[in-house]
N, C-alpha and C positions, 0 to 999 in steps of 0.2 A: 550485614551489620555484623556477622560472628566472627571470631577470631579466625577461623579456618578461610575464610573470604580475605580478610585483612592481611593474612601472612602472604598470599600471593604476590601481593604487590601490584595488582591489577586493577583498573577501574571497572566500574559497573559496565561501562560500553565496551570493553574488551572482553569481559566474561561473556557479554551477550554476543558479541562476534564471534567468540570462540563457541559457543553454544550451537548458535544457528548453522555454524560451518561443520559441527560436528553431526548435529541431527539431519543436514541436508546430505552430508554424504552418506550417513547411515541409510537414508531413506532411498537414495540412489543403490545401494547395494542390494537393496529388498526389488526393485523395478527400477530400471535405468530409464524405461521410457515413459514414467509418469512425470507429471507436471507439478513441480511444488509451486505453492503460494502462500504469501505470507501477509497478515494485517501489515499495514504500513507505519502506525503509530509508534513502535518504539524503536525503528529505524530511520525515523524522519526527524531530523535537524530543526525542522518547523513545526513540530508537534510534540512529541513526548521525549525524543532521544536527546536530552538536554541535561543541564546540571541539577542536580536535586529534584528530580521529577518526583512527584508524589512521596511515597516512603523509602525511595532509593537513597543509599547512602553514598553519593557521589554523582560522577559525570556518565549520563549515556551516551555522550558523543562518540563517534566511531563504532557504535553498534552495526552500521550499515557495511563495515568492512567485512562483515563475516557473509554476507549476501553474495552468492554467485550472481553473475549477469543472467543465468538460465531462471532464476528464482523471480517468478511474477509478483507483482506488487498488487494487494486488493487496496488502493487508496482511498481512505475515508476522511481526508483533511481538508474539508470544504472550505473551512474559514481561511487558509491560506493555500489554496488549492494551485494558483499560480507557480508560487515557490516550491510547493510539494511534487507537483506534474514535472517541473522544469528538473528539480533535483535527481529524481528517479530516472527521469528521460535521459538526462547526459549521463548518467550511471550504466545505460544500457538495459535497463530494465522494462520490460513488458509490464502493462497495467491494466488493472480492471479497476473502473469506478465503481466505488461502493456508495450508491447515491439513495437519495430519499432519507434515510435515517431520522424516520418518524417526523418530518417535517412537512413539506408540500413535495407533490408530483413534479413541480416545476424546478426543483433543484436541480434535477438530472440534467434538464436542460442549459442551466448555467454551467454546470461541469462540461457539458460538450462544447458550449459556446467559448468557453476560455480553451479548450483543446484546439477549438479551430482558428480562434484569433491567435494564440501563442503558437500554433503551428506545431504542436507538442506530437512527437511520434511516439509509436509502441503502445498506444492505447487500443486494446483488443477487445473490450466489450465494456457491459455495465452490468450491475447487479442491485436489485431490489433490496436494500438493505433495513431490516426493521429490527430494533430491540424490545419492542412490546407485542409482537406477534400481530401486527395490524396490517393486514393485505388489503384494506379496503380502497387503497390508492392505487392499486396494482395496475389496473386497466389505465387509469389516467398516466402513470408514470409510463407504461408502455407505447401510450400515444404520443408522450413528448419525445420518448427515445427515436420512434419512427420517423419523426421529424427530421432527425439527423441520421438516419440510417445511411445514405451513401459516406457519411464520415467514417462510420464503424466498417461498413464494407468495403472502403478504401484501406483501413488499417489492416484488415484480414489480409486482404489481396496482398499487401505487402510482407507479410509474415513469411 
């Protein structure tokens, strides 16, 4: 929103792409063998990487252009998971499914069923994601994931 940003002539998406490109490069100089992961939402055109998201002054489209293929995506876009999973898979990113999200343990099963049905490649694992520090459903979550264990093992074997 400030003048220094407007003078660049860049869109918010271009600024975000430049920033994540810079940060990824810097982190690699510190330790090239470390894996980089990023939350999906601000790089997902099916989530928040859109025109005038929240208080963003402009369009976040193209933010994903700053993500190297070696950056893994922590995908939490359950609402339109088919589109989101496909978008990042087609870009060559590995993905971790950030399931649960303080809803129910069965949600991760719906994520994994979508991966199976859509034949999404590059899903490397799942993460129990809680924003309310609620771990009461962790065992149920793990039980659901274990039903799909061969799917995840197959993905890991292809890595």
